[in-house]
FIKOLZA-1660 file (N, C-alpha, C; in steps of 0.1 Angstrom, whole numbers, plus 5000, padded with zeros to 4 digits):
% residues 79
   i   px   py   pz ch aa at
   1 5223 8529 6006  A  X  N
   1 5216 8519 5997  A  X CA
   1 5203 8525 5992  A  X  C
   2 5195 8530 6001  A  X  N
   2 5182 8536 5997  A  X CA
   2 5184 8547 5987  A  X  C
   3 5194 8555 5989  A  X  N
   3 5197 8566 5980  A  X CA
   3 5200 8561 5966  A  X  C
   4 5208 8550 5966  A  X  N
   4 5211 8544 5952  A  X CA
   4 5198 8540 5945  A  X  C
   5 5189 8533 5953  A  X  N
   5 5177 8529 5947  A  X CA
   5 5169 8541 5942  A  X  C
   6 5168 8551 5950  A  X  N
   6 5160 8563 5947  A  X CA
   6 5166 8569 5934  A  X  C
   7 5179 8570 5933  A  X  N
   7 5185 8576 5921  A  X CA
   7 5182 8568 5909  A  X  C
   8 5183 8555 5911  A  X  N
   8 5182 8546 5899  A  X CA
   8 5167 8546 5894  A  X  C
   9 5158 8549 5903  A  X  N
   9 5144 8550 5899  A  X CA
   9 5140 8564 5894  A  X  C
  10 5149 8573 5895  A  X  N
  10 5147 8587 5891  A  X CA
  10 5138 8594 5900  A  X  C
  11 5138 8590 5913  A  X  N
  11 5130 8597 5923  A  X CA
  11 5137 8610 5928  A  X  C
  12 5132 8621 5925  A  X  N
  12 5138 8634 5928  A  X CA
  12 5132 8642 5939  A  X  C
  13 5119 8639 5941  A  X  N
  13 5112 8648 5951  A  X CA
  13 5103 8639 5960  A  X  C
  14 5098 8645 5970  A  X  N
  14 5089 8638 5979  A  X CA
  14 5076 8634 5972  A  X  C
  15 5072 8642 5963  A  X  N
  15 5060 8639 5955  A  X CA
  15 5062 8625 5948  A  X  C
  16 5074 8623 5942  A  X  N
  16 5077 8611 5936  A  X CA
  16 5076 8599 5946  A  X  C
  17 5081 8601 5958  A  X  N
  17 5081 8591 5968  A  X CA
  17 5066 8587 5971  A  X  C
  18 5058 8598 5973  A  X  N
  18 5044 8596 5977  A  X CA
  18 5037 8588 5965  A  X  C
  19 5040 8592 5953  A  X  N
  19 5034 8585 5941  A  X CA
  19 5038 8570 5941  A  X  C
  20 5050 8567 5944  A  X  N
  20 5055 8554 5944  A  X CA
  20 5048 8546 5955  A  X  C
  21 5047 8552 5967  A  X  N
  21 5040 8545 5978  A  X CA
  21 5025 8542 5975  A  X  C
  22 5019 8552 5969  A  X  N
  22 5005 8551 5965  A  X CA
  22 5003 8539 5955  A  X  C
  23 5012 8539 5946  A  X  N
  23 5012 8528 5936  A  X CA
  23 5013 8514 5942  A  X  C
  24 5023 8513 5952  A  X  N
  24 5024 8500 5958  A  X CA
  24 5012 8496 5966  A  X  C
  25 5006 8506 5973  A  X  N
  25 4994 8503 5981  A  X CA
  25 4982 8499 5971  A  X  C
  26 4981 8506 5960  A  X  N
  26 4970 8503 5951  A  X CA
  26 4973 8489 5945  A  X  C
  27 4985 8486 5941  A  X  N
  27 4988 8473 5936  A  X CA
  27 4985 8462 5946  A  X  C
  28 4988 8464 5959  A  X  N
  28 4985 8454 5969  A  X CA
  28 4971 8452 5971  A  X  C
  29 4962 8462 5970  A  X  N
  29 4948 8461 5972  A  X CA
  29 4942 8453 5960  A  X  C
  30 4947 8456 5948  A  X  N
  30 4942 8449 5936  A  X CA
  30 4947 8434 5936  A  X  C
  31 4959 8432 5941  A  X  N
  31 4964 8418 5942  A  X CA
  31 4956 8410 5952  A  X  C
  32 4953 8416 5963  A  X  N
  32 4944 8409 5973  A  X CA
  32 4931 8405 5967  A  X  C
  33 4924 8415 5961  A  X  N
  33 4911 8413 5955  A  X CA
  33 4912 8401 5945  A  X  C
  34 4922 8402 5936  A  X  N
  34 4924 8392 5925  A  X CA
  34 4926 8378 5932  A  X  C
  35 4934 8377 5942  A  X  N
  35 4937 8364 5949  A  X CA
  35 4924 8359 5955  A  X  C
  36 4916 8368 5962  A  X  N
  36 4904 8363 5968  A  X CA
  36 4894 8358 5957  A  X  C
  37 4893 8364 5946  A  X  N
  37 4884 8360 5935  A  X CA
  37 4889 8346 5929  A  X  C
  38 4902 8345 5928  A  X  N
  38 4908 8332 5923  A  X CA
  38 4905 8321 5933  A  X  C
  39 4906 8324 5945  A  X  N
  39 4904 8314 5956  A  X CA
  39 4889 8310 5956  A  X  C
  40 4880 8319 5955  A  X  N
  40 4866 8316 5954  A  X CA
  40 4863 8307 5942  A  X  C
  41 4869 8310 5931  A  X  N
  41 4867 8302 5919  A  X CA
  41 4872 8288 5921  A  X  C
  42 4884 8287 5927  A  X  N
  42 4890 8274 5929  A  X CA
  42 4881 8266 5939  A  X  C
  43 4876 8272 5949  A  X  N
  43 4868 8265 5959  A  X CA
  43 4855 8261 5952  A  X  C
  44 4849 8269 5944  A  X  N
  44 4837 8266 5937  A  X CA
  44 4839 8254 5927  A  X  C
  45 4850 8254 5920  A  X  N
  45 4854 8243 5911  A  X CA
  45 4856 8230 5919  A  X  C
  46 4862 8231 5931  A  X  N
  46 4864 8220 5939  A  X CA
  46 4851 8214 5944  A  X  C
  47 4842 8223 5948  A  X  N
  47 4829 8219 5953  A  X CA
  47 4821 8212 5941  A  X  C
  48 4822 8218 5930  A  X  N
  48 4816 8212 5918  A  X CA
  48 4821 8198 5915  A  X  C
  49 4834 8197 5915  A  X  N
  49 4840 8184 5913  A  X CA
  49 4836 8173 5923  A  X  C
  50 4835 8178 5936  A  X  N
  50 4830 8169 5946  A  X CA
  50 4816 8165 5944  A  X  C
  51 4807 8174 5940  A  X  N
  51 4793 8171 5938  A  X CA
  51 4792 8161 5926  A  X  C
  52 4800 8163 5916  A  X  N
  52 4800 8154 5905  A  X CA
  52 4805 8140 5908  A  X  C
  53 4814 8139 5918  A  X  N
  53 4819 8126 5922  A  X CA
  53 4811 8119 5933  A  X  C
  54 4800 8125 5938  A  X  N
  54 4792 8119 5948  A  X CA
  54 4795 8123 5962  A  X  C
  55 4806 8131 5964  A  X  N
  55 4810 8135 5977  A  X CA
  55 4801 8147 5981  A  X  C
  56 4799 8149 5994  A  X  N
  56 4791 8161 5998  A  X CA
  56 4798 8174 5994  A  X  C
  57 4791 8183 5987  A  X  N
  57 4796 8195 5983  A  X CA
  57 4792 8207 5991  A  X  C
  58 4800 8217 5992  A  X  N
  58 4796 8229 5999  A  X CA
  58 4785 8236 5991  A  X  C
  59 4777 8243 5998  A  X  N
  59 4766 8250 5991  A  X CA
  59 4771 8262 5983  A  X  C
  60 4781 8269 5988  A  X  N
  60 4786 8280 5980  A  X CA
  60 4801 8282 5984  A  X  C
  61 4807 8291 5977  A  X  N
  61 4822 8293 5979  A  X CA
  61 4825 8298 5993  A  X  C
  62 4816 8306 5999  A  X  N
  62 4819 8310 6013  A  X CA
  62 4819 8298 6022  A  X  C
  63 4809 8289 6021  A  X  N
  63 4809 8277 6030  A  X CA
  63 4822 8269 6027  A  X  C
  64 4825 8268 6014  A  X  N
  64 4837 8260 6010  A  X CA
  64 4849 8266 6016  A  X  C
  65 4850 8279 6016  A  X  N
  65 4862 8286 6022  A  X CA
  65 4863 8283 6037  A  X  C
  66 4851 8281 6043  A  X  N
  66 4851 8279 6058  A  X CA
  66 4852 8264 6061  A  X  C
  67 4852 8256 6050  A  X  N
  67 4853 8241 6052  A  X CA
  67 4840 8235 6056  A  X  C
  68 4829 8241 6052  A  X  N
  68 4816 8235 6056  A  X CA
  68 4810 8227 6044  A  X  C
  69 4802 8217 6047  A  X  N
  69 4796 8209 6037  A  X CA
  69 4782 8215 6033  A  X  C
  70 4775 8208 6025  A  X  N
  70 4762 8213 6020  A  X CA
  70 4752 8215 6031  A  X  C
  71 4753 8209 6042  A  X  N
  71 4744 8211 6054  A  X CA
  71 4749 8222 6063  A  X  C
  72 4760 8229 6059  A  X  N
  72 4765 8240 6067  A  X CA
  72 4773 8236 6079  A  X  C
  73 4778 8223 6079  A  X  N
  73 4785 8218 6090  A  X CA
  73 4800 8216 6087  A  X  C
  74 4808 8218 6096  A  X  N
  74 4823 8216 6094  A  X CA
  74 4826 8201 6095  A  X  C
  75 4838 8198 6094  A  X  N
  75 4842 8184 6094  A  X CA
  75 4839 8177 6108  A  X  C
  76 4836 8185 6118  A  X  N
  76 4834 8180 6132  A  X CA
  76 4819 8179 6135  A  X  C
  77 4810 8182 6125  A  X  N
  77 4796 8182 6128  A  X CA
  77 4791 8194 6133  A  X  C
  78 4799 8204 6135  A  X  N
  78 4795 8217 6140  A  X CA
  78 4791 8227 6129  A  X  C
  79 4782 8236 6132  A  X  N
  79 4778 8246 6122  A  X CA
  79 4788 8258 6123  A  X  C
% end
């Protein structure tokens, strides 16, 4: 089955395999970075919405990601 995939992708040499693996790793790194940026934006928007609605807002995206409020405390009163 792997041989069929290799042939359909036109992979003929080990260099081609290495290039394909490098491409997948690079894509994975870029995807993780993009997802982290999107999550930070989402958390910042959520914090902004909460501050506009009168609920305690996180001071920044990092605190929001950790579930901390504007005073740096989590939902259990711990820092």
